[in-house]
N, C-alpha and C positions, 0 to 999 in steps of 0.2 A: 596745466591747468590744475586749480586747487580742487580738492574732493568735498569740500565743506566749507562751512562758515568760519572765517579765520579773524573777524573783528570782535572784540571782547569789551564788557565793562570793566573798567580798571579800578583796584584797590590798592591803597597804600600797605607796605609789608607789615606796618603795624596794626593793620585792621584784619589779619589773616585770622586771629583766634575768633573775633568777633563774628566773621563772616562764617566759619566754620561751625558755629553754634546755631546759624540762621541758615538753612538748607533750603532757602527759595531760590535757588539760581542752578544752573548746570555747569557753567565754567567762569571764572573770574581771572583776569591777567593781573599779574602783579610784576610791576616794572621793577626789576632786581639790577638791571644793567651790568649783567656779568659780561666778561671777556669772553665771548663766544670762540675766537681763534685759540685761545689759551686752553679753553675747556676741550676743544676739539684734538689739540695735541695731547692732552693728559688721558683722553679716550683711547687715543692710539697706543699710548704706553699701557694701558689697563687691558687692552685687547690682546697684547702680546705675553704680558707678564703674569696674569691672574687666570685662574679656572673659571670658566662660564658654564653655567648648568641649563639645560633645557627647561622653560617654564610651563607649569601644568601640563607637561607631557607632550607640548607642541615642539616639533623638530625646528620651525622657523620662527619660533618665540623664545629667545635667549636671555640669561639673567647673570649678574654678578653681585652678589650680596656685598656691601659695604660696612654694615653693622651685623654684630651678633650677640647672642647670649651665651651660646655653647661654643667654648674654645676649640672643640674638636671639629667644629664646623664653621670655620671662621668666614669662609667666602660663599657658604650655601645655606647657614643657619636661617637668614632672613628670606629664602625665596623656595626652600624645598618643602613648604606647607602647600601641596597641590591642592587646587580647588576641585571639586568634583561636580561637573555639571550634568544635570539630569535633563532627559528630552521634555520638550514642552507637552503640557497635558491641554486639550482644549485651547490652546493658542497660549496658555499662561506659562511660564517659567517660573521655577521655585524662587521664594522670597530670600532664601538664604544659602550659603555654601558651606562647605565642611572646613573648618580651620583647627589648628592645633590649640592647646592651651596657651593662655596668655603669657608671653614671656617679655623680659625688658631688653629688647634687641638694641641696646644703647651703647655698646662697646665698639669703637671703631678699629677695622681692621686695616692692613698696611694699604689697601686699594683706598680706603676712604681718606687716608693722607693725601693722595694724589688730587683729591676734590676739595682741599681745605678751602679754597675760595668760596664755594657754595656753603659749607657749614659756617665760615664765618660771616657771610653775607647776610644771612637769617637770624644769626644770633641777636637778642638774647634769647630766641625761640630755639629749643632743642628739637631735633629731630629724631625720628624713631623708625627703625626698620629701613633704613635707607637702601638702595639698590639701583643698579642701571638696568634698564630694559630694553632690548633690542628687538625690534620687529623687522624681519627680513622682507625682502621685495617680493610681492606675491602673496603673503600670508594674510588671511581673514579668519577671525575668531567667528565661527559660526553661532554659538549659542550666548546671548547676553546673560549677564549675571549682577548680583548686586554683592558690596563687599561687607555691608552691616546697616544697622538702622540709622547710624549717625555718622557714617564713614565718609570721609574726605581724603583727598590725595594732593600732595604738591609736585605737580610734574614740571621739568625744567628741560626742555628740548635741547640737546647738544648737537644731534645732526638729524636730518630729517629729508622726506620727499615732498614735493608739494601735493601728491597724490597719497600721503600717508593720512589717516584719519583715526578719529575717536567719535564713537557714536554714545550719546548720553539720551536716555530716555525717548529714542527712535529719531532724536536729531543728529545730524552729522557734523563733525567741525574738523579743522585742520589747526594744529597747534605749531606755529611757525618757530623755528630756532634763531632768535633775535635777542638772546640774552635775558629774557623774561621768563618768569615762573608762572604757572596756571594752577589755579585751584580748582580741583575736579570734585563735582558731588557724586561719589561713587555709592552713594545710598540708593541712587537710582539704577534701573538697568543699564549696562554699558557694555560695550565690547570694542576691539581695536581691529585695524587692519592697514595694510600698505598696498595700495594698487598700483605704486610706482616702481621706479627702476633701482632706486638708493635705498640703503636700509635706514630704518629710523632708530634712534637712541635716545631715550629719556632718563635722567636722573629723577628717582620718584620716592618720595619719602612720606610718611604720617606726620602730621604735627604733633609736638610731644609736651607742649606745656599746658595743656587743657585736660588734665587726667580723668577726671568725671567722664568726658567724652570718650577716651581711649578705653574705660572701663567697659562703657557701654559697646564699643565696638567690638571686644575681645568675646562678647556673649557670655562674659562670667556672672553677669547680674550682681556684680559685688557692690557697685556702686552707681546708681543712676539719679541725675538731677532730680530732686523734690520727690522721689518716691524709691521706696526699698521692696525688694523681693527677697525674703529670707530663705533659708536652705529648705525650709518645710514648704515652700511653694506658695503660701499664703501672702497676698500682696497687702501692704500697708499703705494705702492712698487716701488716708483720712485726713481731709484739710486741717481740721481742729489741731491734730497732733503737730502737722507741719509748722501752723501757725504759732504754737506754743514753744516749740523748739526754737523758731526764729526770733521771737519776742523775748524769750528768755536769753538768748545769744547778746541782745543789744548790740548786734553789729561787729562784735567781736568773735575771733576765732577761738574754739574751746582748748585749743593746745599752744598756740603762740601769742594769744591775748591781743593780736593785732586788729585794729578797726579795718575793715573792707567790705565794700558793697558785694562782693563775690563770695557769698558763704554758700556751702552746699550741706544738706541735712544727710548726715553719715549714720549708718547702723551700728548699734552694739547687741551682742549675744543676747542680752537682757532687753531687747527691743527698745531701749532708750534711743531717743534720737538726739545728735550733737551737732551743732555747726562748726564747719571746718572750712578753712580758707584752701584754695588749689594747692598752694606750696606744701601745706601740711598733708594732705592728702595723698600727695605724691610721695613724700617722705615715709610715711605709714606704708604705703604700698611697696616702696622700694624694701623698705625693711622686711615685709612681711615674705615678698618674694626671695630675698636673699637667704632667710631662713629655711626656705623649703628645699628639699633634696632634689626636686626636679627642676626648680627655679620658676615654676608656674605660680600663678596670682591667684588663689581662691577665695570666695567670699569668707569662708571659715577663718582663714589665715588674716585676711585683712582685718575682720572684726575683732580677733583675738588680739592681733598687734595694735589696733586702736585702743582697745580697753588697757593694754599694759602701758601704752604710752599717756594715757590719762591718769592711770594710777601713779606713774612716776612723776607726771607734773604735780599732782597734789600731795605727794609724800616730801 
């Protein structure tokens, strides 16, 4: 008998990014029509050939990273940023969890090559910090948590038990292994468990084509849609300044000059505001992170790289 709701409103794969920006849901089903038998065979190979790590220090919660930033930790880089769960106070849980600085976990390791059918199915969307998460039978995460203010995850169940569950905002759900993906709003309190007799394994990833959203998720405050929080902590949320920047842009990206309806107000060290398209934001962020010794993306590095890119364009 299923432990929760298993029927979901569906969205087309092309709607993933739009839905990720509109967090008025718990879970949405994405009919990817993946070959489940094939994925399960690939999972069996991955379980034998690659190293798995305990997730968040739970013995019955295990993970295999599929993407990495640090080549010295090819299989663990995307999963060893353990969350720190604090006890509830007056029935309220903390709104955030501790995470490492933002990295571009986008390089595929050998295990990721096994799951090429998933990566190719969701293209042109790029996936970020992909990994396999296994919840063993009998496990229950006691404390709910949130992944970030704008966080969403793409879950693709590969194997499961009818009594495996995911709880979102107090509502319990079961995600069937049927070749579909499930977009989960992890900006809400959530936890997982498996009350059944068989292990549950999901492919889990962060969507990677809406970069301003990921910047928000990283808690770096480097860029947030329609407002800026500089390093000194003072917020610029003045409508007039934002409107002026958008009017001046005339629908064109300040870097590539392409006309687009998706323009984001981006900061400069001089507190000027420029409008950029998501692709250029992503490009600037990649360049900034690649020049960092740690590979981490900071607000200062992003702003400096943006200013250099604008100067190069005007020269």
